[in-house]
Structure formats: C-alpha cells, structure tokens
DRENROZA-375067 format. One line per 8 residues: number of its first residue (from 1); for each residue x, y, z of N, C-alpha, C. Coordinates in steps of 0.1 Angstrom, whole numbers, always signed. Layout:
BEGIN
NUM) X/Y/Z/X/Y/Z/X/Y/Z ~ ... $
This chain:
BEGIN
1) +958/+712/+1185/+962/+704/+1176/+975/+707/+1183 ~ +977/+692/+1183/+991/+691/+1184/+1005/+696/+1174 ~ +1013/+702/+1179/+1022/+707/+1170/+1030/+696/+1155 ~ +1030/+684/+1161/+1034/+670/+1153/+1016/+669/+1143 ~ +1013/+670/+1146/+1003/+666/+1136/+995/+682/+1133 ~ +1005/+694/+1135/+1000/+699/+1125/+1010/+698/+1113 ~ +1023/+700/+1118/+1033/+694/+1102/+1031/+681/+1101 ~ +1020/+669/+1100/+1020/+667/+1087/+1007/+665/+1082 $
9) +998/+673/+1088/+990/+684/+1084/+998/+688/+1070 ~ +1002/+701/+1076/+1015/+706/+1064/+1017/+699/+1052 ~ +1025/+687/+1055/+1032/+682/+1045/+1026/+676/+1039 ~ +1008/+676/+1041/+1000/+665/+1033/+994/+679/+1025 ~ +986/+689/+1032/+983/+698/+1023/+990/+704/+1015 ~ +1001/+707/+1011/+1013/+706/+1004/+1014/+698/+997 ~ +1014/+687/+997/+1016/+680/+988/+1002/+679/+981 ~ +987/+682/+981/+981/+681/+977/+976/+694/+963 $
17) +982/+704/+970/+989/+716/+963/+992/+716/+950 ~ +1009/+712/+958/+1013/+706/+946/+1012/+698/+934 ~ +1005/+686/+939/+998/+683/+928/+990/+688/+916 ~ +983/+699/+924/+971/+700/+910/+980/+721/+910 ~ +985/+722/+915/+989/+734/+911/+998/+738/+908 ~ +1010/+727/+904/+1029/+731/+903/+1031/+739/+892 ~ +1022/+740/+886/+1028/+742/+873/+1017/+761/+869 ~ +1014/+762/+879/+1005/+770/+878/+1006/+785/+890 $
25) +1013/+779/+903/+1012/+791/+910/+1029/+787/+921 ~ +1036/+795/+922/+1049/+793/+929/+1052/+790/+943 ~ +1059/+775/+947/+1062/+771/+955/+1060/+779/+968 ~ +1064/+790/+967/+1065/+795/+980/+1055/+798/+979 ~ +1045/+804/+974/+1033/+808/+977/+1021/+792/+984 ~ +1026/+780/+972/+1021/+769/+979/+1025/+764/+993 ~ +1041/+765/+998/+1044/+761/+1013/+1040/+775/+1024 ~ +1034/+789/+1019/+1029/+798/+1029/+1014/+790/+1032 $
33) +1006/+790/+1018/+989/+785/+1017/+991/+770/+1025 ~ +999/+761/+1030/+996/+751/+1031/+1003/+750/+1050 ~ +1008/+759/+1050/+1012/+766/+1065/+1002/+772/+1072 ~ +990/+781/+1065/+983/+790/+1066/+970/+782/+1070 ~ +970/+765/+1061/+952/+759/+1063/+961/+747/+1075 ~ +970/+744/+1076/+974/+735/+1087/+971/+740/+1102 ~ +978/+758/+1102/+976/+763/+1113/+958/+764/+1120 ~ +949/+757/+1111/+936/+760/+1118/+929/+742/+1117 $
41) +919/+746/+1127/+915/+728/+1130/+904/+728/+1118 ~ +902/+739/+1108/+892/+729/+1100/+899/+718/+1086 ~ +892/+708/+1087/+897/+698/+1078/+901/+705/+1064 ~ +914/+705/+1056/+908/+709/+1040/+907/+700/+1034 ~ +896/+707/+1022/+887/+700/+1015/+896/+706/+1002 ~ +902/+700/+996/+912/+704/+983/+899/+707/+972 ~ +890/+696/+971/+875/+701/+958/+870/+716/+964 ~ +873/+716/+975/+862/+732/+980/+870/+744/+980 $
49) +882/+739/+975/+892/+753/+975/+898/+753/+963 ~ +894/+748/+954/+897/+747/+938/+882/+755/+936 ~ +871/+750/+946/+858/+760/+935/+861/+773/+943 ~ +866/+776/+952/+869/+783/+960/+881/+796/+946 ~ +889/+789/+948/+899/+795/+937/+891/+802/+919 ~ +883/+794/+918/+877/+791/+905/+869/+802/+903 ~ +863/+804/+915/+854/+811/+922/+857/+827/+913 ~ +868/+833/+925/+879/+844/+930/+877/+844/+917 $
57) +883/+841/+910/+887/+840/+897/+879/+846/+890 ~ +866/+840/+889/+854/+846/+877/+845/+857/+881 ~ +852/+861/+895/+841/+874/+898/+852/+887/+896 ~ +867/+885/+897/+874/+895/+892/+876/+896/+880 ~ +879/+912/+879/+880/+915/+867/+896/+908/+860 ~ +894/+909/+840/+904/+906/+837/+920/+913/+841 ~ +913/+925/+846/+927/+928/+846/+933/+933/+860 ~ +927/+930/+868/+929/+928/+881/+941/+922/+888 $
65) +945/+920/+904/+958/+924/+907/+954/+907/+911 ~ +942/+903/+919/+934/+889/+918/+937/+880/+910 ~ +943/+885/+896/+943/+873/+887/+953/+864/+887 ~ +963/+877/+894/+974/+870/+894/+975/+850/+909 ~ +976/+844/+899/+977/+829/+903/+986/+834/+920 ~ +988/+833/+923/+995/+837/+937/+988/+846/+947 ~ +986/+860/+940/+976/+868/+954/+955/+857/+951 ~ +956/+847/+942/+938/+843/+947/+944/+828/+952 $
73) +953/+830/+956/+953/+816/+958/+959/+820/+973 ~ +957/+829/+978/+964/+836/+987/+951/+841/+998 ~ +946/+841/+989/+929/+849/+998/+923/+833/+998 ~ +922/+831/+984/+910/+818/+992/+915/+808/+1005 ~ +928/+814/+1002/+931/+803/+1021/+931/+806/+1031 ~ +934/+827/+1031/+925/+835/+1041/+909/+831/+1045 ~ +905/+830/+1032/+892/+835/+1036/+886/+823/+1040 ~ +889/+805/+1034/+884/+791/+1034/+888/+788/+1049 $
81) +901/+795/+1059/+901/+792/+1066/+893/+797/+1077 ~ +889/+812/+1080/+882/+815/+1084/+867/+815/+1078 ~ +859/+813/+1074/+842/+814/+1071/+841/+804/+1069 ~ +828/+802/+1074/+822/+791/+1069/+817/+797/+1056 ~ +813/+807/+1051/+803/+802/+1036/+815/+809/+1030 ~ +830/+810/+1028/+841/+822/+1019/+838/+826/+1006 ~ +823/+822/+1003/+820/+827/+985/+815/+840/+990 ~ +805/+838/+999/+797/+854/+1001/+807/+858/+1009 $
89) +815/+857/+1012/+826/+868/+1024/+835/+871/+1012 ~ +840/+867/+1001/+847/+875/+989/+839/+884/+986 ~ +822/+892/+976/+824/+902/+973/+819/+907/+987 ~ +819/+904/+1002/+816/+919/+1007/+830/+923/+1016 ~ +843/+914/+1011/+853/+920/+1018/+858/+928/+1004 ~ +851/+926/+990/+858/+937/+977/+855/+949/+975 ~ +842/+951/+981/+829/+964/+992/+844/+971/+1000 ~ +850/+965/+1004/+859/+973/+1013/+869/+977/+1006 $
97) +875/+969/+997/+888/+971/+990/+885/+983/+983 ~ +870/+985/+979/+867/+995/+967/+869/+1006/+975 ~ +860/+1004/+993/+865/+1018/+996/+877/+1025/+1002 ~ +887/+1012/+1001/+896/+1018/+1006/+905/+1023/+990 ~ +904/+1023/+982/+909/+1025/+965/+901/+1036/+968 ~ +886/+1036/+972/+882/+1049/+968/+891/+1067/+983 ~ +892/+1056/+993/+901/+1069/+1000/+913/+1069/+996 ~ +914/+1062/+989/+938/+1066/+986/+943/+1058/+983 $
105) +938/+1047/+991/+945/+1034/+987/+949/+1033/+975 ~ +959/+1028/+970/+968/+1024/+952/+962/+1008/+957 ~ +963/+1006/+939/+953/+993/+936/+969/+985/+937 ~ +967/+971/+943/+978/+961/+948/+978/+951/+954 ~ +986/+944/+955/+982/+932/+965/+982/+935/+977 ~ +989/+945/+980/+993/+946/+993/+975/+956/+993 ~ +971/+963/+990/+959/+970/+992/+943/+959/+998 ~ +948/+944/+990/+939/+934/+991/+943/+933/+1007 $
113) +953/+924/+1006/+959/+922/+1021/+952/+931/+1030 ~ +951/+945/+1032/+946/+950/+1038/+929/+952/+1037 ~ +925/+952/+1024/+912/+946/+1027/+906/+936/+1031 ~ +911/+927/+1033/+909/+915/+1042/+913/+912/+1053 ~ +923/+922/+1059/+927/+933/+1074/+914/+935/+1081 ~ +909/+942/+1076/+899/+955/+1076/+888/+947/+1077 ~ +885/+939/+1069/+869/+936/+1064/+869/+921/+1080 ~ +874/+916/+1078/+884/+902/+1093/+879/+906/+1102 $
121) +877/+919/+1106/+878/+930/+1122/+864/+939/+1120 ~ +858/+935/+1112/+851/+944/+1116/+834/+929/+1123 ~ +823/+939/+1130/+817/+937/+1139/+808/+938/+1132 ~ +798/+926/+1141/+780/+932/+1131/+776/+953/+1135 ~ +773/+957/+1129/+768/+970/+1127/+778/+983/+1129 ~ +796/+976/+1134/+806/+987/+1128/+799/+996/+1116 ~ +807/+1004/+1112/+806/+1015/+1102/+818/+1013/+1096 ~ +816/+1005/+1084/+829/+1006/+1075/+834/+1015/+1072 $
129) +826/+1027/+1063/+832/+1038/+1063/+838/+1044/+1070 ~ +841/+1048/+1086/+844/+1051/+1093/+857/+1042/+1100 ~ +861/+1031/+1099/+865/+1024/+1100/+880/+1020/+1088 ~ +872/+1022/+1075/+885/+1026/+1063/+889/+1045/+1064 ~ +884/+1055/+1068/+887/+1067/+1072/+900/+1063/+1080 ~ +899/+1057/+1089/+908/+1058/+1102/+922/+1050/+1094 ~ +914/+1042/+1091/+932/+1035/+1081/+937/+1037/+1077 ~ +929/+1052/+1064/+936/+1061/+1056/+944/+1070/+1059 $
137) +936/+1072/+1077/+946/+1086/+1086/+956/+1081/+1089 ~ +958/+1065/+1092/+965/+1065/+1101/+977/+1058/+1087 ~ +975/+1058/+1076/+986/+1048/+1069/+989/+1063/+1066 ~ +983/+1078/+1066/+996/+1091/+1058/+1001/+1098/+1073 ~ +994/+1089/+1083/+1007/+1093/+1095/+1017/+1090/+1100 ~ +1022/+1074/+1095/+1032/+1066/+1089/+1043/+1073/+1080 ~ +1030/+1078/+1069/+1039/+1084/+1051/+1046/+1095/+1058 ~ +1041/+1102/+1066/+1041/+1120/+1075/+1061/+1114/+1078 $
145) +1058/+1105/+1088/+1067/+1105/+1096/+1077/+1097/+1086 ~ +1078/+1086/+1081/+1086/+1083/+1072/+1083/+1078/+1054 ~ +1087/+1092/+1048/+1081/+1095/+1037/+1088/+1080/+1029 ~ +1100/+1080/+1030/+1105/+1070/+1015/+1106/+1058/+1018 ~ +1101/+1056/+1029/+1101/+1042/+1037/+1088/+1037/+1035 ~ +1079/+1045/+1027/+1063/+1042/+1033/+1057/+1041/+1020 ~ +1053/+1024/+1015/+1048/+1026/+1005/+1033/+1017/+1009 ~ +1025/+1011/+996/+1018/+1004/+999/+1015/+989/+1001 $
153) +1031/+985/+1005/+1037/+973/+1012/+1028/+976/+1028 ~ +1030/+986/+1031/+1022/+992/+1044/+1010/+995/+1050 ~ +1006/+994/+1040/+986/+989/+1040/+984/+980/+1047 ~ +985/+971/+1048/+977/+959/+1059/+980/+968/+1074 ~ +993/+967/+1080/+996/+966/+1086/+992/+980/+1094 ~ +989/+996/+1086/+982/+1007/+1083/+967/+1001/+1094 ~ +962/+991/+1085/+947/+996/+1088/+950/+984/+1105 ~ +953/+975/+1106/+956/+967/+1118/+962/+980/+1128 $
161) +970/+992/+1127/+971/+996/+1136/+958/+1005/+1132 ~ +956/+1006/+1126/+939/+1021/+1127/+933/+1011/+1137 ~ +929/+997/+1139/+920/+992/+1144/+923/+995/+1160 ~ +934/+997/+1165/+937/+995/+1177/+933/+1010/+1186 ~ +929/+1004/+1196/+923/+1015/+1206/+936/+1025/+1208 ~ +933/+1037/+1213/+944/+1051/+1215/+940/+1061/+1201 ~ +946/+1071/+1204/+949/+1079/+1194/+964/+1081/+1180 ~ +957/+1082/+1174/+968/+1081/+1161/+979/+1085/+1168 $
169) +984/+1099/+1174/+995/+1102/+1176/+1002/+1094/+1187 ~ +997/+1089/+1197/+1000/+1082/+1207/+1007/+1065/+1197 ~ +1002/+1061/+1188/+1009/+1048/+1182/+1020/+1051/+1170 ~ +1018/+1066/+1167/+1028/+1070/+1159/+1043/+1076/+1162 ~ +1039/+1077/+1174/+1048/+1080/+1190/+1057/+1067/+1190 ~ +1045/+1056/+1191/+1057/+1040/+1193/+1063/+1032/+1185 ~ +1056/+1036/+1174/+1063/+1031/+1162/+1076/+1042/+1157 ~ +1077/+1049/+1162/+1090/+1062/+1159/+1100/+1053/+1167 $
177) +1094/+1053/+1183/+1102/+1051/+1191/+1112/+1038/+1189 ~ +1102/+1027/+1185/+1108/+1010/+1181/+1115/+1014/+1168 ~ +1111/+1020/+1159/+1116/+1021/+1144/+1130/+1032/+1146 ~ +1138/+1040/+1160/+1147/+1041/+1166/+1154/+1034/+1173 ~ +1152/+1027/+1179/+1154/+1021/+1194/+1162/+1005/+1185 ~ +1153/+1002/+1174/+1161/+989/+1165/+1174/+990/+1164 ~ +1178/+1005/+1161/+1190/+1008/+1149/+1203/+998/+1153 ~ +1197/+996/+1162/+1217/+989/+1174/+1212/+976/+1164 $
185) +1207/+963/+1159/+1205/+956/+1156/+1199/+956/+1136 ~ +1188/+966/+1136/+1191/+965/+1117/+1189/+984/+1112 ~ +1194/+978/+1102/+1200/+987/+1087/+1186/+999/+1089 ~ +1185/+1010/+1088/+1169/+1016/+1078/+1170/+1006/+1070 ~ +1153/+1011/+1070/+1147/+1002/+1058/+1133/+998/+1064 ~ +1124/+990/+1050/+1113/+986/+1049/+1109/+976/+1062 ~ +1123/+966/+1065/+1122/+954/+1074/+1116/+963/+1091 ~ +1130/+974/+1087/+1133/+979/+1107/+1116/+988/+1101 $
193) +1110/+993/+1098/+1101/+996/+1095/+1084/+993/+1098 ~ +1081/+974/+1092/+1073/+963/+1095/+1075/+956/+1109 ~ +1095/+959/+1109/+1091/+956/+1128/+1087/+963/+1135 ~ +1090/+980/+1136/+1084/+987/+1146/+1071/+988/+1146 ~ +1060/+991/+1136/+1049/+986/+1135/+1043/+975/+1144 ~ +1044/+964/+1140/+1043/+950/+1147/+1044/+950/+1164 ~ +1053/+957/+1169/+1053/+958/+1180/+1047/+969/+1184 ~ +1041/+981/+1182/+1028/+990/+1177/+1022/+982/+1183 $
201) +1016/+973/+1174/+1005/+965/+1175/+1003/+961/+1185 ~ +1012/+953/+1191/+1011/+939/+1202/+1007/+954/+1218 ~ +1011/+968/+1217/+1008/+974/+1229/+1017/+975/+1240 ~ +1028/+969/+1240/+1031/+964/+1255/+1031/+978/+1264 ~ +1029/+980/+1278/+1033/+992/+1288/+1054/+997/+1288 ~ +1057/+987/+1288/+1070/+987/+1291/+1077/+985/+1277 ~ +1077/+1000/+1270/+1080/+996/+1254/+1103/+999/+1258 ~ +1103/+1001/+1265/+1121/+997/+1270/+1126/+981/+1267 $
209) +1113/+975/+1271/+1116/+960/+1281/+1114/+951/+1264 ~ +1106/+955/+1252/+1100/+951/+1242/+1109/+949/+1236 ~ +1116/+968/+1229/+1133/+967/+1222/+1138/+956/+1232 ~ +1145/+950/+1241/+1154/+941/+1246/+1151/+931/+1245 ~ +1138/+922/+1247/+1136/+913/+1237/+1135/+910/+1221 ~ +1135/+923/+1220/+1132/+920/+1201/+1151/+917/+1199 ~ +1159/+930/+1204/+1170/+929/+1203/+1178/+912/+1206 ~ +1173/+910/+1217/+1183/+893/+1223/+1174/+882/+1216 $
217) +1155/+882/+1209/+1156/+876/+1200/+1169/+875/+1185 ~ +1172/+886/+1178/+1175/+889/+1166/+1188/+881/+1168 ~ +1197/+883/+1183/+1209/+880/+1182/+1206/+861/+1187 ~ +1200/+859/+1195/+1200/+845/+1199/+1201/+837/+1184 ~ +1186/+841/+1174/+1190/+833/+1165/+1196/+833/+1155 ~ +1208/+851/+1154/+1219/+845/+1144/+1228/+834/+1153 ~ +1231/+833/+1167/+1238/+825/+1174/+1237/+811/+1168 ~ +1227/+810/+1168/+1221/+793/+1166/+1220/+794/+1150 $
225) +1226/+806/+1142/+1218/+803/+1125/+1215/+802/+1117 ~ +1200/+810/+1128/+1183/+805/+1120/+1190/+819/+1110 ~ +1190/+820/+1102/+1195/+833/+1089/+1174/+837/+1089 ~ +1179/+849/+1085/+1166/+851/+1081/+1171/+866/+1072 ~ +1159/+870/+1068/+1165/+879/+1054/+1152/+888/+1050 ~ +1155/+895/+1043/+1140/+900/+1035/+1127/+906/+1050 ~ +1117/+898/+1043/+1103/+908/+1048/+1105/+897/+1056 ~ +1111/+884/+1056/+1102/+869/+1067/+1111/+878/+1079 $
233) +1118/+886/+1087/+1130/+889/+1089/+1122/+896/+1104 ~ +1106/+902/+1099/+1095/+910/+1113/+1088/+896/+1114 ~ +1087/+888/+1115/+1080/+874/+1123/+1090/+877/+1134 ~ +1109/+886/+1138/+1112/+883/+1152/+1100/+890/+1159 ~ +1093/+898/+1157/+1083/+909/+1165/+1075/+904/+1173 ~ +1062/+892/+1165/+1057/+879/+1168/+1062/+874/+1179 ~ +1080/+871/+1178/+1088/+861/+1190/+1085/+872/+1206 ~ +1087/+884/+1199/+1093/+890/+1209/+1078/+896/+1218 $
241) +1069/+899/+1208/+1051/+900/+1221/+1049/+881/+1226 ~ +1057/+871/+1220/+1051/+863/+1224/+1058/+855/+1242 ~ +1072/+861/+1238/+1081/+856/+1254/+1088/+855/+1249 ~ +1098/+849/+1254/+1117/+856/+1258/+1118/+844/+1252 ~ +1134/+840/+1242/+1140/+831/+1235/+1142/+819/+1245 ~ +1140/+820/+1256/+1147/+805/+1266/+1137/+802/+1267 ~ +1123/+806/+1267/+1110/+800/+1266/+1109/+796/+1257 ~ +1110/+797/+1244/+1100/+796/+1232/+1115/+788/+1219 $
249) +1124/+793/+1219/+1134/+794/+1211/+1136/+776/+1208 ~ +1138/+769/+1219/+1136/+759/+1213/+1127/+749/+1208 ~ +1114/+752/+1210/+1107/+746/+1200/+1107/+755/+1190 ~ +1106/+764/+1187/+1111/+769/+1170/+1120/+764/+1166 ~ +1127/+762/+1176/+1139/+755/+1166/+1138/+736/+1158 ~ +1132/+735/+1168/+1128/+720/+1166/+1115/+710/+1151 ~ +1111/+724/+1156/+1099/+723/+1148/+1107/+732/+1136 ~ +1112/+740/+1133/+1122/+745/+1123/+1128/+730/+1113 $
257) +1139/+724/+1124/+1147/+713/+1115/+1141/+708/+1107 ~ +1129/+701/+1121/+1121/+688/+1116/+1115/+696/+1097 ~ +1108/+708/+1098/+1101/+710/+1085/+1112/+713/+1075 ~ +1126/+716/+1077/+1134/+717/+1062/+1143/+708/+1063 ~ +1144/+694/+1074/+1142/+681/+1072/+1137/+674/+1058 ~ +1126/+680/+1055/+1122/+672/+1042/+1126/+680/+1021 ~ +1132/+670/+1020/+1134/+674/+1008/+1125/+687/+1002 ~ +1112/+686/+999/+1109/+693/+996/+1108/+709/+1003 $
265) +1108/+704/+1015/+1113/+724/+1021/+1131/+726/+1023 ~ +1135/+718/+1021/+1148/+720/+1030/+1158/+734/+1019 ~ +1149/+743/+1011/+1157/+750/+999/+1148/+763/+1003 ~ +1138/+765/+1015/+1133/+770/+1020/+1127/+776/+1035 ~ +1139/+776/+1036/+1146/+781/+1053/+1138/+790/+1058 ~ +1135/+803/+1053/+1130/+814/+1057/+1112/+811/+1059 ~ +1111/+809/+1049/+1095/+800/+1047/+1091/+791/+1060 ~ +1103/+782/+1059/+1098/+770/+1068/+1100/+776/+1084 $
273) +1108/+785/+1085/+1109/+793/+1102/+1096/+798/+1102 ~ +1091/+810/+1095/+1076/+818/+1097/+1069/+804/+1099 ~ +1064/+797/+1094/+1058/+785/+1099/+1061/+780/+1107 ~ +1071/+776/+1112/+1073/+773/+1128/+1073/+780/+1138 ~ +1072/+792/+1137/+1068/+802/+1145/+1049/+802/+1150 ~ +1043/+803/+1134/+1038/+800/+1139/+1024/+791/+1147 ~ +1031/+777/+1144/+1030/+765/+1153/+1031/+768/+1163 ~ +1041/+769/+1168/+1052/+771/+1180/+1039/+781/+1190 $
281) +1033/+790/+1188/+1031/+806/+1189/+1014/+802/+1196 ~ +1010/+791/+1181/+999/+784/+1185/+996/+783/+1190 ~ +1008/+772/+1200/+1003/+760/+1207/+1008/+766/+1223 ~ +1012/+779/+1224/+1013/+785/+1233/+998/+799/+1234 ~ +990/+795/+1221/+982/+806/+1231/+967/+793/+1234 ~ +974/+780/+1221/+957/+773/+1233/+964/+769/+1244 ~ +975/+764/+1249/+979/+761/+1262/+975/+775/+1275 ~ +975/+789/+1267/+971/+799/+1277/+983/+804/+1285 $
289) +994/+805/+1276/+1004/+807/+1282/+1004/+823/+1283 ~ +997/+828/+1275/+1003/+842/+1276/+998/+848/+1290 ~ +999/+859/+1293/+1000/+866/+1306/+982/+879/+1307 ~ +985/+879/+1293/+974/+893/+1289/+968/+883/+1279 ~ +953/+881/+1282/+944/+871/+1278/+943/+876/+1255 ~ +945/+890/+1258/+940/+894/+1241/+954/+898/+1239 ~ +962/+890/+1243/+974/+891/+1235/+977/+879/+1222 ~ +966/+869/+1227/+959/+854/+1218/+958/+863/+1204 $
297) +947/+871/+1209/+938/+874/+1195/+950/+887/+1189 ~ +962/+891/+1195/+968/+901/+1188/+978/+890/+1181 ~ +987/+882/+1183/+996/+882/+1177/+989/+872/+1161 ~ +977/+862/+1171/+971/+860/+1152/+967/+870/+1144 ~ +961/+885/+1151/+963/+886/+1134/+974/+890/+1127 ~ +985/+893/+1138/+998/+896/+1131/+1005/+893/+1124 ~ +1001/+879/+1126/+1008/+863/+1121/+1002/+861/+1108 ~ +986/+867/+1106/+976/+873/+1094/+987/+879/+1085 $
305) +989/+886/+1095/+994/+907/+1082/+1012/+897/+1078 ~ +1013/+898/+1086/+1026/+894/+1084/+1028/+881/+1074 ~ +1021/+867/+1069/+1021/+858/+1064/+1017/+866/+1051 ~ +1006/+873/+1053/+999/+877/+1042/+1008/+887/+1027 ~ +1018/+894/+1038/+1021/+907/+1034/+1033/+900/+1027 ~ +1036/+888/+1031/+1046/+880/+1024/+1041/+872/+1013 ~ +1033/+871/+1012/+1024/+867/+1002/+1019/+882/+990 ~ +1017/+886/+995/+1018/+899/+988/+1028/+906/+980 $
313) +1044/+902/+984/+1056/+898/+974/+1058/+889/+969 ~ +1058/+883/+972/+1059/+868/+961/+1045/+873/+950 ~ +1031/+880/+952/+1027/+874/+937/+1032/+887/+935 ~ +1039/+905/+937/+1039/+914/+935/+1051/+913/+926 ~ +1060/+908/+930/+1075/+899/+922/+1072/+893/+913 ~ +1061/+886/+911/+1055/+874/+899/+1051/+882/+893 ~ +1045/+893/+897/+1034/+898/+890/+1048/+914/+876 ~ +1056/+912/+884/+1068/+918/+876/+1071/+912/+865 $
321) +1078/+899/+866/+1086/+891/+863/+1081/+893/+850 ~ +1064/+889/+849/+1054/+882/+841/+1053/+892/+828 ~ +1054/+906/+835/+1055/+919/+828/+1066/+926/+819 ~ +1078/+914/+826/+1086/+921/+818/+1089/+912/+806 ~ +1086/+899/+810/+1087/+890/+798/+1076/+891/+791 ~ +1073/+900/+792/+1062/+898/+785/+1062/+913/+775 ~ +1070/+921/+779/+1077/+935/+771/+1090/+928/+757 $
C-alpha cells in the first residue's frame, strides 16, 4: 500500500472511530488505533470492530484492567488486524495472560500487552509454558540489572527479548551496553532503558555502529525541530535499526508534516511522529530495502510493542485519573 493511501485510510478510520467513541475513549487512543489499523491491508469494518470491542468487555470481569475503554480498544485493534477470527483468539490470549500472572507478572495494562506479544509469537506445537517461563526469567534478569528502573512497563519487551535466540546473559549484556552508551544523549530513566531494549531486540553484530546511528537520529531529529518526549522517544530505536537518517528522515518528515497539517492531529505531534515512522518503515519492508530479511519481521514486532506500550501508558493514566476523581 502506498503511504499516501495509508494516510487517507488513517484519517478515514480515525473519523469513524471518533464519531462513534469520542465521548468514551481518549482521543490519543483513537489516533493510535487508527494508525495501527491503517498500517494493515485488511479493510476496516467499523461494525466488526464494535462487535469485537463489546465481546472483549462481555468476556472480562467487572474489575479487570481490560474494562478500561482505551486498553480494550487497543487489544481489539491488535487482534482485529492480525487474526481472521479475533473473537476466538482473545480467550486463547487470555490463557497466556493468566499464565504470566501465575508466573509472577502483576496484573496491569502492560501485562495484557505482554500476553498479546507472547501469544502472537507462538507457533503450532510450541510449549506455551516454556515460553512463559523464559519471559518471566528475562524480566527478572532485567530487574537485577536495573532494579529501580524496571517495572510492569518492561513486561512487553521482556517477552520479546525472551523470544530472541541466544543466551539470556548475552541479551542482558547487550542491553546494559546500549543503556550505558546512550548516556551521551539521554538521561537515566525508563525511556533510555526502553530504547536499550529495542536495540537489543534488533540484534546487530556491530553494537557501536548501532549506537552511533541512534545518536545521529536523535541529533538530526532535534535539528529538524521534531521534538520527542516521554515514552514516544524509544521509537528512535526502530529508525536506527531500519536505516540512516539520510535515507529515511526526508520521508518521515514528509509524512509527519502531512499528518499534523490536519487540524484534528496538530496537537498530537508525538503520536503523529510514531504513525509516520510506522508508515515509512513499513514501506521499506514492503520494498525489500532491508539487507537482513528477518529484520523486517523484527521491526514490525518492535513497532507493535512500542505502540502497545504507549497504549498501556495512556490506559494506566486514564485509570489513575478515574480512580482519583472517584475518591
């Protein structure tokens, strides 16, 4: 699909969702869902999406996190885009969720994202329990390295890292390397850790070169006045894995400026940047511009995890605000 067509689809899907859910869902969530759905070839059907959202609500307990409108919509978007029968996929995904909780994960929006990431990675015949155990061990290993930075926010990337080939200690060593090296451009904190996890998942042979490319991306984006804040910043890791700024930045900037030119999106520049990156990188994959064929699949998984983590943060903030207002 051409990027121009994706942008048109993105705007059209957003308007449909906004008309239906503007008083029930966070506008940020609707933008993210629209970007997620527009990135797939599957034509969007609002009525099917509504049925899936309602199904997830009916299948969930009254006090579960998935009763949060934003989280429920996000899960519906992920399942609807990836599965022919998303209603059948949801209970299977929830079995993985409960296994992760039994293994030690705390109930949270991020645990749902982790469950989806693990569920979508399983192949026929895989031992789900073994994958769950590896994910739990990976999370514990990350927490041992950075105790005060590691929380439920790290569940999704822990799952993805656990699915990578290689020994856990090797992966954790890569993550620590990237975290330490990125001190020249980022302060200590969760965003730097998240970015280091993304780079680790990309598994590049030349770690130093990947760090240099990441730093160059951050510098070039700032020079072009494309400011990123908070949990949107780690998407730079996707760009660093996908290519050099000289190759990709013009396209990212063009798509970004097109998106923010729409009045309904101009106050959500961070989210528009994430959508722009997804569209441009997806085009790279479709045109087979990646030297490593497997890298396209890796980057798609990272994009899903990055976007889902942003959803989870939005859901958690909404839940906290609702709890505060009810006190």
